[in-house]
Residue, then its C-alpha position, 0 to 999 in steps of 0.5 A: m697309198d701315193i701312187g707316182l707315175v713318171k714320164d720316161k724320158r729314155p730316147f724310143e720309150h713310149r710306154v706307160a706304166l699304168t692305163p688311165s682305166a687302172v689308175r681310176g681302179l686305184t683312186g677308186a679304192g681311196h689311191r692317190v695317183y700323180v701322173e706325170s704331165q704328158a707320161g701316157a701322151e706316147a701311147g695315146f693316153p693325154d692326160e685328161a684321160y688320167e685327170a678324169s680318172g682321179a688322177t693328179i697332173v703333175f708337172s714333173e717328175e721331182e714332184v712325182v717322187l718325192r709325194s709317192e711311195l711307190v714311183l712307176r714308171i719303164s726304164p730306169p732311171q737314170p745315175d743323176e736321179y738317183e739322188r730323189f729317191q728316198h729310204g725306205q721308197v718303193v720303185m719299179a720298172s724294168w731295172h735289168l739290174a744285172v748288166a748295171r754298173p756298180e756305183q749305181f747298185g751302190t747308191l742303190l743300197e746307200r739310199g736304201v730304195t726299194t727296187v722291184g724289177y718287172e723282168i724278175i718277177e716269178d710266180d713257183e711254177g715260173y712263169a713270169p708276168v710282165l717278162r710274158a707279155m712283154s715277150e710275145i709282143a717283141g717276138r711278133l715285132a722281131v719277125i715285122i721288123g726283120s722281114g723289112l731288115l730283109l730288104n734292100e733299102f735297110g741293110g738287105k739280102g733283097m731278100l722276101i721273108g715269105g719267098a714268091p712262086g718259084i722263090p725260096p722263103a728266106s730262112m730264119v735262125i732262132l736262138g732261144a725256144g721262151t716264149l720271145g722265140t716261140c711267138a716269133a717262129i709262129c708270127a715268121r712261120g705264117m708268114g712262109a718263112h723257113v724258120v729252125a729254132l735251138d734249144r739248149d735245154v729238150k723240154a724247151l724244144r718239146r714245149f716249143q713244138q707243142r705250142a709252134g707245131t712240130d712242122i718247125p724242126t728244131m735241134v739242141a744249142s751246141r756250139s755245133n749246131i749253132e755254127k751249122a744253124l750260122q752257115f744258112a741262116d738269113l736272119f738269125l735271131c737271139s732270144v735267150a736271157v737267164h730271168g734276173e741275169r746277164a744273156p750267156i754268151l753263146v756267138t763268139r765272134e770268130m762264128l760271124a765268119l760262117m754267116k754269109p754277107r749281109t745276113i741280119l743278126m736280132d739279138l733281142a738278149i742285149d736288154q740283157g747284156g745280149c747273146c753274141e758277143t758283137s752286140r752292142p745297144t743301138d736306137f731307132s737314130r741308127p738300129t743297124y752296124e756291121v761287124d764283119g761284114i754282119v748286119h747287126f741289130c741289137v735296139p732294147n725295149l723294142p715292144s716301145t714301139a708299139s706303145r699302146a698295145s705295150t702299155r695294155a700288155l704292162t697294165n694287166a700283168i701288174l697291176p695285181f702287184v700294184e694293188r697288193i701293195a697299195e693296201n697292204g703295204f709292201d713288205t705285207a706285199v712281199r711276205e705274202d707273195g712269191a712273186l714280189r719276193r722274186g722280182t724284189y732286187t733291193w730292200n731297204g739298202h739290202c739286196v735280197r737277190e742273191s746272184l746279184a748279191r753274189a755278182f757285186g760282191v755284197p751282203y745278201h738277205a733273204i727275205d723271210p716269209a715267215d714273218g716278212r723281215r730280213s733273214 
């Protein structure tokens, strides 16, 4: 199979989808891999490393796309790039189509593009390998960045996250006790912060305490408990997400009045629309803004700031699926692999994810695992 690896053009995106060692495995199995020049440079993987792994270096994204049956990228393409895709071509990326514009989604269907979203690949037990890997990194980074945002020079109240002798630590509230929230809690607790976690699901809170420790208090994420937590938080981390759907709004603008001035609100659900009413995407050119005296940090794709580590983690997560598609073809792979089926948004011009079909008002066509055809 012809596989293409493009350089991501999104500002502040430094990752690449596969490491040179993964490319070596694909070329060693007889597949052709085309890598856009400098695709991995910002993650510490130069063109020479890909060439040594058997890849062909090309000098435009357009050439990569035209040559490839399977295209691997990080962020979704810009609208003007959609015209390059060919009918039946498979494009794997962090699509986040639940928050895409209707006209963009319509173009994908019209052009017959098969789209696989890293963020919704999920097996029968609910394990999402890419989402888990990126959430583990994002949770750790959230605490590193959040501890800096608490300082005066970055807009905070001048607090030290772990306190000091005779000085109490900062209070960090985590809304959403999934992988990201759990990793953030472990990291923050290790730095000495006072941590409280909230989630609507008691089972999730139980799993959270099994991993993060029973010394971290937990609360059910009812509106009254969220309001209570907002009042004592110095750093409020939103990490609520629903696979393949828009994040629910759990913190309204009215609720910001409960918070202490210059509290830090980090909405890391912003990739899926955010779970705070006042959240809007930012980037590292201007990562924060204030609403009603509350400092908002809403940078999507946070793992990109640790691009080398994140590229390796992403490669570990997606390589088995890439190998399966390359070896057997997409139609056979999607028939045999339930996780890949759940990770597919569109297939040859049809929407094959029910929640997305409802959101955009288009027909839903399920993938029949019995024969690999749409039912």
